[in-house]
N, C-alpha and C positions, 0 to 999 in steps of 0.2 A: 908907481902907477905907469910911468913911461915904459918900463920893462914889460909890463903886462900887455900894453898896447902893441909893443913891438912883437911880442909872442903871438898875439892874435893876427898880426900881419903875416908873420912866418907861417902860421897855420893856414891862412887863406891861400897863400902862395903855394904851399905844399899840396893842398887839397883842391886847388882850383879846378882841375879836370873833373874830379868826383862831384864837386859842388855844381859845376856847370851841367854835368850829365843829369843830376837830380833835378835841377831847375828845368832842364829840357823835358824830362819825363813828366814832370808836373804840368808843364806848359802845354804839352801835346795830349795830355789825358783827355779823352772825350772826343778827340778829332777822329773822324771816321778813318778806318784802315785804308780805304780806297784813296783818300787824300795823302796819307803818309806813304803809301806805296807808289804814288804818282811820280813820273819823271821830273815834273816841275819841282816838287818838294825835295826830292833827292838831290836836285841840282843846287838848291840853296841851303840845305841842312848844314853843310860844313861851315858856310859863312855865318850861319846863326850861332853855331857852337863857338866859332872864333870870336864873335862879338861878346858872347857870354864870358869866355876866358879873358878877353881884353878887359872887360869891366872888373872882373875879380882881381886881375893883375894890378889895375889902377888902385883899387881899394887896398889890397894887400901891401903894395909897395909904399903907399902913402902912410899906412899905419907903421910899417916896418921902419921907414926912414924918418918918422915923426914930421912929415911934411905939414906945412900949414894949410889952413882951410882954403885960402885963395888958390894955392897950387892944385889942391884936390878938385876944387870947383872948375878950374881951367881945364884940367884933364877930362873930367866928366862931361863938360860942355863940348869939348872937342870930340870925344867918343860919341856923344849923342848926335852931333851934326853928321859925323861919318855914318853912323847907323841910319839916320834919317835919309841921307842921300842914297844909301844902298836900298832901303825900303822903297823909295820912290822909283828907283830903276827896275825893281822886280815887281812893282805894282802892289806892294803890301802896305797896309795901313800902319803908319808909325805908331799910332795909339795902341793898336793891337800888339805890335811887336815889342813895345816898351813895357807892356803889362807884366812881363816876366820879372821885372825888377822887384816886385813885391815878394817874390819867392826867395830872393837871395838871403834875406835876414833869417828866414826859417832854416835854410840848408847850411848857412854858416853856423848858426846856433847848434844844429845837429852835429856838425863836424867838431865843434868845440866840445860838446858834451861827450862825444865818442872819444876824443883825445884825452880829456880829463879823466874819464872812466878807465881807459886803458892804462893810464899812468897813476892811478889812485890819487888823483888830485880833486880838489873841490873848486867849484866855480859859482860865483854869484854876481849877476848883473841886474841892474834896474833898467827896465825897458820903459821908455817914455813914448807915449802915443800922442 
């Protein structure tokens, strides 16, 4: 089981840019084009992508290195505080910006399915809600 968890961490690290882009596309879907084309949005979009990639890196490295729950929690809390501070400085609601976390599971799962399909592997996970 440990090897499978490490492989999931490897996959997340390898595909973190793709996963972050998918999360970003899903998150901005429905936002008017005028907002997405605004100078204000363009000014902060790279920081938004950087935060997404940082989050995926934390999760991937934690799984890859078999870090304990306490270490993961500390890293995620630190990431959250950093993101909250940034949101405060640009006048964005932290609640709205952290909403994208719900998309990560979906796009990590999609990346996992693509990888297993491409390598003729099977995958079975029980998801608990």
